[in-house]
C-alpha positions as MATLAB code, in Angstrom:
seq = 'MWFKQLRAVWNKELGDAVRDKRAMKIAFLPPVYMVLFFAVGIGFAIHLQNNEERDIEIHLAGQDAPLEAWLTENSITLNPAPEDPYGAVESGEVEFVLVLNTEPVAAGSKEPRSATMVYNASNQSVHGSVGEVRRLLYQYNSMEAGINILARGLSPKLINPVSVREANVASDQQMGGLILGGVPLLLLMCAMMGSVGFAVDMTAGERERHSLEPLLINPVPSMTLILGKWLAAVALTLAVVLVCILLMSIALYFLPFDKIGLRVSVSAGAMLGVFLSLMPIAAIAAALQLVLGILSRSFKDAQTYMSFLIVLPMVPFFVVVTNPGIYETWHLWVPMLGHQTVLRNLLLGEGAEFMAFIAFTVSAIPVVLIALWLAAKQVRRAKIIYG';
ca = [
       0.000    0.000    0.000;
       2.800    2.384    0.874;
       4.530    1.786   -2.449;
       1.276    2.309   -4.383;
       0.687    5.609   -2.593;
       4.241    6.719   -3.297;
       3.923    5.800   -6.963;
       0.586    7.629   -7.225;
       2.085   10.828   -5.792;
       5.125   10.478   -8.060;
       2.987    9.980  -11.150;
       0.748   12.898  -10.231;
       3.621   15.339   -9.646;
       5.541   14.189  -12.684;
       2.475   14.522  -14.901;
       1.728   18.006  -13.597;
       5.327   19.060  -14.203;
       5.406   17.743  -17.761;
       2.145   19.494  -18.607;
       3.495   22.802  -17.291;
       5.224   24.119  -20.401;
       6.489   27.208  -18.629;
       8.233   25.192  -15.925;
       9.740   22.915  -18.565;
      11.195   25.912  -20.389;
      12.567   27.365  -17.154;
      14.244   24.045  -16.376;
      15.672   23.030  -19.752;
      16.569   26.349  -21.371;
      19.254   27.527  -18.868;
      21.544   24.528  -19.584;
      21.236   25.278  -23.286;
      22.116   28.940  -22.723;
      25.040   28.172  -20.406;
      26.596   25.593  -22.714;
      26.035   27.881  -25.705;
      27.711   30.825  -23.984;
      30.568   28.546  -22.890;
      31.086   27.248  -26.430;
      30.915   30.724  -27.981;
      33.322   32.168  -25.408;
      35.864   29.361  -25.773;
      35.555   29.422  -29.549;
      36.149   33.168  -29.624;
      39.194   32.814  -27.344;
      40.617   30.090  -29.595;
      39.994   32.276  -32.629;
      41.847   35.205  -31.104;
      44.786   33.093  -29.962;
      45.006   31.206  -33.234;
      45.067   34.328  -35.408;
      48.410   35.504  -36.725;
      49.927   38.316  -34.727;
      48.919   41.658  -36.190;
      51.393   44.455  -36.751;
      51.721   46.678  -33.719;
      51.861   50.431  -34.171;
      53.462   52.615  -31.527;
      54.421   56.264  -31.328;
      58.120   56.872  -30.723;
      59.586   59.974  -29.074;
      63.347   60.318  -29.464;
      65.880   58.579  -31.658;
      67.910   55.422  -31.273;
      68.807   53.920  -34.632;
      69.768   50.394  -33.424;
      66.685   50.115  -31.242;
      64.429   51.442  -34.000;
      65.878   48.928  -36.433;
      65.304   46.116  -33.925;
      61.681   47.073  -33.376;
      61.043   47.448  -37.109;
      62.523   44.018  -37.808;
      60.020   42.552  -35.352;
      56.944   43.961  -37.117;
      56.617   47.067  -34.949;
      55.434   50.090  -36.927;
      56.954   53.309  -35.598;
      55.067   56.600  -35.857;
      56.183   60.025  -34.666;
      54.980   60.859  -31.188;
      52.994   64.017  -30.313;
      54.730   66.911  -28.606;
      53.207   66.049  -25.228;
      53.278   62.212  -24.987;
      51.833   62.058  -21.484;
      48.982   64.434  -22.240;
      48.200   62.691  -25.524;
      47.945   59.294  -23.812;
      45.904   60.699  -20.947;
      43.441   62.375  -23.314;
      43.136   59.254  -25.454;
      44.621   60.822  -28.570;
      47.126   57.947  -28.770;
      47.231   54.667  -26.889;
      50.923   54.010  -26.410;
      54.077   56.129  -26.649;
      57.647   54.911  -26.251;
      59.799   57.805  -25.006;
      63.561   57.445  -25.537;
      66.031   59.531  -23.565;
      67.688   61.847  -26.070;
      70.315   63.260  -23.677;
      73.836   62.196  -24.640;
      75.545   59.685  -22.389;
      78.894   60.832  -21.060;
      81.934   58.811  -22.044;
      82.646   56.079  -19.524;
      79.282   56.554  -17.808;
      77.752   53.426  -16.366;
      74.215   54.782  -16.547;
      72.140   53.036  -19.266;
      69.963   54.822  -21.770;
      66.404   55.047  -20.557;
      63.179   54.225  -22.390;
      59.776   55.028  -20.891;
      56.596   53.275  -21.960;
      53.688   55.681  -21.554;
      50.246   54.047  -21.625;
      46.895   53.999  -19.856;
      46.595   50.704  -17.971;
      42.811   51.068  -17.727;
      42.630   50.653  -21.523;
      42.387   46.894  -21.998;
      43.188   47.016  -25.711;
      46.702   48.363  -25.142;
      48.019   45.600  -22.883;
      48.891   43.307  -25.791;
      51.007   45.953  -27.497;
      52.702   46.945  -24.246;
      53.550   43.338  -23.437;
      55.010   42.686  -26.890;
      57.134   45.863  -26.855;
      58.319   45.123  -23.319;
      59.407   41.638  -24.402;
      61.312   43.043  -27.384;
      63.056   45.628  -25.192;
      64.236   42.896  -22.816;
      65.554   40.885  -25.766;
      67.311   43.963  -27.135;
      68.947   44.600  -23.754;
      70.232   41.041  -23.577;
      71.532   41.150  -27.140;
      73.318   44.490  -26.695;
      74.783   43.432  -23.353;
      76.140   40.261  -24.924;
      77.751   42.226  -27.743;
      79.360   44.685  -25.299;
      80.730   41.895  -23.146;
      82.025   40.027  -26.178;
      83.768   43.191  -27.464;
      85.773   43.299  -24.242;
      87.019   39.745  -24.700;
      84.701   38.208  -22.105;
      82.156   35.445  -22.415;
      78.512   36.509  -22.791;
      77.661   33.750  -20.313;
      78.882   36.047  -17.542;
      75.687   38.076  -17.905;
      73.524   35.096  -17.047;
      75.384   32.890  -14.558;
      72.334   30.648  -14.227;
      70.762   29.222  -17.357;
      67.056   28.702  -16.719;
      65.154   26.115  -18.715;
      61.565   24.979  -18.448;
      60.303   21.426  -18.814;
      56.524   21.112  -18.945;
      55.546   17.488  -18.282;
      51.807   18.124  -18.595;
      50.105   16.392  -21.485;
      47.960   18.218  -24.023;
      44.912   16.755  -22.284;
      46.029   18.089  -18.900;
      46.748   21.525  -20.362;
      43.123   21.563  -21.457;
      42.256   21.966  -17.791;
      43.222   25.629  -18.082;
      40.176   26.105  -20.305;
      37.848   23.606  -18.610;
      38.280   25.120  -15.142;
      34.747   26.554  -15.099;
      32.949   23.496  -16.471;
      32.540   21.794  -13.038;
      30.798   24.933  -11.746;
      28.499   24.974  -14.771;
      27.536   21.331  -14.221;
      26.944   21.859  -10.501;
      24.741   24.857  -11.223;
      22.663   22.731  -13.610;
      22.224   20.128  -10.880;
      21.362   22.713   -8.234;
      18.914   24.794  -10.258;
      17.403   22.150  -12.555;
      14.263   21.560  -10.513;
      13.657   25.048   -9.114;
      10.533   25.637  -11.173;
       9.135   22.183  -10.445;
       9.830   22.333   -6.706;
       8.192   25.747   -6.408;
       5.142   24.548   -8.307;
       4.851   21.402   -6.133;
       4.777   23.412   -2.912;
       4.053   27.149   -3.017;
       2.338   26.828   -6.380;
      -0.117   24.210   -5.145;
      -0.880   26.299   -2.094;
      -1.674   29.353   -4.203;
      -3.863   27.258   -6.517;
      -5.611   25.825   -3.417;
      -4.815   22.284   -4.533;
      -2.591   21.414   -1.573;
      -5.474   21.061    0.910;
      -7.431   18.529   -1.204;
      -4.207   16.571   -1.616;
      -3.651   16.429    2.161;
      -7.211   15.183    2.741;
      -6.232   11.835    1.210;
      -5.115    9.185    3.729;
      -1.459    9.429    2.727;
       1.323    9.917    5.295;
       3.133   13.221    5.105;
       6.486   11.550    4.519;
       5.045    9.538    1.632;
       3.641   12.708    0.114;
       6.942   14.583    0.440;
       8.942   11.596   -0.734;
       6.826   11.304   -3.866;
       7.289   14.984   -4.635;
      11.016   14.668   -3.983;
      11.397   11.672   -6.302;
       9.592   13.547   -9.061;
      11.828   16.593   -8.562;
      14.964   14.422   -8.591;
      13.869   12.677  -11.797;
      13.301   16.020  -13.520;
      16.594   17.410  -12.236;
      18.498   14.394  -13.542;
      16.847   14.918  -16.931;
      18.119   18.504  -16.945;
      21.591   17.337  -15.883;
      21.614   14.724  -18.631;
      20.742   17.357  -21.237;
      23.496   19.619  -19.915;
      26.075   16.799  -20.049;
      25.084   15.807  -23.581;
      25.293   19.404  -24.818;
      28.648   19.857  -23.097;
      29.965   16.665  -24.716;
      28.922   17.930  -28.140;
      30.547   21.324  -27.503;
      33.829   19.779  -26.322;
      33.859   17.465  -29.327;
      33.461   20.187  -31.950;
      35.531   22.994  -30.379;
      38.928   23.192  -32.187;
      41.219   22.848  -29.178;
      43.919   21.322  -31.391;
      44.495   24.711  -33.046;
      46.007   26.049  -29.815;
      47.955   22.904  -28.982;
      45.479   21.428  -26.505;
      43.634   18.150  -26.527;
      40.251   17.780  -24.861;
      38.808   14.319  -25.342;
      36.100   13.324  -22.875;
      35.081    9.687  -23.180;
      31.632    8.248  -22.628;
      32.871    6.604  -19.424;
      34.026    9.967  -18.092;
      30.646   11.516  -18.840;
      28.955    8.620  -17.059;
      31.177    9.335  -14.064;
      30.170   12.998  -14.232;
      26.492   12.000  -14.238;
      26.964    9.666  -11.254;
      28.801   12.419   -9.375;
      25.960   14.872   -9.936;
      23.189   12.504   -8.818;
      23.747   13.188   -5.074;
      23.800   16.940   -5.784;
      20.463   16.641   -7.605;
      19.014   14.789   -4.589;
      20.251   17.465   -2.175;
      19.012   20.283   -4.391;
      15.513   18.819   -4.752;
      15.197   18.270   -0.983;
      16.338   21.796   -0.115;
      14.058   23.313   -2.729;
      11.034   21.454   -1.352;
      11.767   22.750    2.146;
      12.153   26.322    0.918;
       9.004   26.012   -1.173;
       6.950   24.783    1.786;
       8.265   27.449    4.147;
       7.787   30.280    1.636;
       4.713   32.466    1.893;
       4.083   32.700   -1.840;
       5.222   31.462   -5.215;
       7.267   34.623   -5.752;
       8.937   34.356   -2.349;
       9.877   30.750   -3.065;
      11.555   31.704   -6.336;
      13.465   34.468   -4.559;
      14.696   32.203   -1.771;
      15.710   29.426   -4.154;
      17.814   31.797   -6.205;
      20.209   31.899   -3.251;
      20.934   28.201   -3.757;
      23.096   29.181   -6.709;
      25.639   30.475   -4.187;
      26.209   26.991   -2.760;
      28.250   25.593   -5.693;
      30.034   28.911   -6.191;
      31.614   28.977   -2.724;
      33.649   25.755   -3.080;
      34.480   26.692   -6.673;
      36.188   29.907   -5.603;
      37.879   28.081   -2.718;
      39.428   25.612   -5.155;
      40.299   28.247   -7.766;
      41.991   30.600   -5.308;
      43.791   27.734   -3.534;
      44.891   25.262   -6.208;
      46.378   22.042   -4.939;
      44.607   22.056   -1.566;
      42.724   18.840   -2.346;
      42.409   16.491    0.619;
      40.609   13.161    0.922;
      38.114   14.566    3.423;
      36.905   17.012    0.768;
      34.990   14.121   -0.804;
      32.731   14.016    2.245;
      31.761   17.685    1.916;
      28.999   18.140   -0.693;
      30.122   20.185   -3.713;
      33.680   20.666   -2.403;
      35.098   17.345   -3.544;
      32.973   17.508   -6.678;
      35.093   20.350   -8.035;
      38.235   18.212   -8.124;
      36.571   14.959   -9.187;
      34.637   16.544  -12.050;
      37.768   18.286  -13.270;
      39.765   15.044  -13.197;
      37.030   13.248  -15.110;
      36.963   15.928  -17.790;
      40.753   15.735  -18.107;
      40.641   11.973  -18.587;
      42.320   11.178  -15.265;
      39.382    9.180  -13.900;
      38.116    9.081  -10.336;
      38.348    6.633   -7.484;
      35.323    4.514   -6.711;
      35.567    5.787   -3.145;
      34.651    9.266   -4.384;
      31.218    8.134   -5.601;
      30.573    6.350   -2.305;
      31.566    9.458   -0.343;
      29.312   11.660   -2.470;
      26.330    9.378   -1.888;
      26.872    8.780    1.832;
      27.451   12.472    2.586;
      24.256   13.432    0.751;
      22.000   11.017    2.694;
      21.919   12.983    6.013;
      21.223   16.268    4.232;
      18.380   14.757    2.216;
      16.822   12.960    5.193;
      16.886   16.050    7.408;
      15.381   18.211    4.665;
      12.608   15.697    3.882;
      11.832   15.227    7.586;
      11.542   18.981    8.048;
       9.312   19.296    4.982;
       7.054   16.439    6.125;
       6.785   17.977    9.583;
       5.737   21.371    8.233;
       3.435   20.367    5.383;
       0.325   19.751    7.503;
       0.559   22.882    9.636;
      -2.397   25.236    9.194;
      -0.091   28.178    8.671;
       1.631   26.349    5.819;
      -1.610   25.150    4.183;
      -3.501   28.431    4.298;
      -0.527   30.828    4.144;
];
């Protein structure tokens, strides 16, 4: 009898949710938008990085024939600078001026010639040019210093007593993690917000439509009623998560990561692991949303309160981003904290331990049970039924 009652509530709530076209749009359109924005943003970044370097134009004040020749050889177009370089940059007349010291250097002086880069750091478009010119100036300094040392019969190695080399042992797949850093947050947000519209409609919505009281008249225990609503919300949330994962898989497959030397290849097994990792989050989200929906005074209040749930996956995301490498085993037992690392490893093809899925499930059970118990305890109160 208990199972039949539970199935009847589940069927009723699921049918109502499917018939509500507005709630279906609210649930399934955000994953489409988020994945679309992610794909467009990554594609645009790849396009910019893959394009050939454009010629950089700068305004030069002063004269230094060797330096000018060096800059010209490296595709830097030199234009005459205005009379007041600082004022011209400040007013926005020009973006970048390289000011060379024109005062003659005394014979035997150890003071180097000076070059001042005048630019407005608040102008984002100028940073690329400034960085390229700065790099060329450093190379010119090293080259000239080596020539001067060599002219005095010394080895140019004296300038750099320590030769620094870099050896990057990360694979192309692992380097893809630099781009996929925000994907775990996107997936967690889909799991947390997938059933917001359905949960609000099952609780505050039914109360406003005056259909909650007739439902409570039936001889069905409160926990059975809440459990049926929760199972329906979880099923709908998992459908949203599945759509988000499928769209993300398609986006990662078609984005041209190979053009920037990266390899992002997410297997079907990895995506299955991602789905299994998000199942406990969907269960927690549905339970919390039901509690908030029951305790809210109106449909609008419930939507407002549930919007704060989006903060929950963002907190551990920023903790992990601002403190890379802090992963500990106990993080797996904290909902949404261990998910950040596990989801990232799955997307990078590194896999995940079976213990992680057990920890995710076990840690979610107390949260879900407490939330469902609280919802079942409150659902039959007169203040909750009548508002």
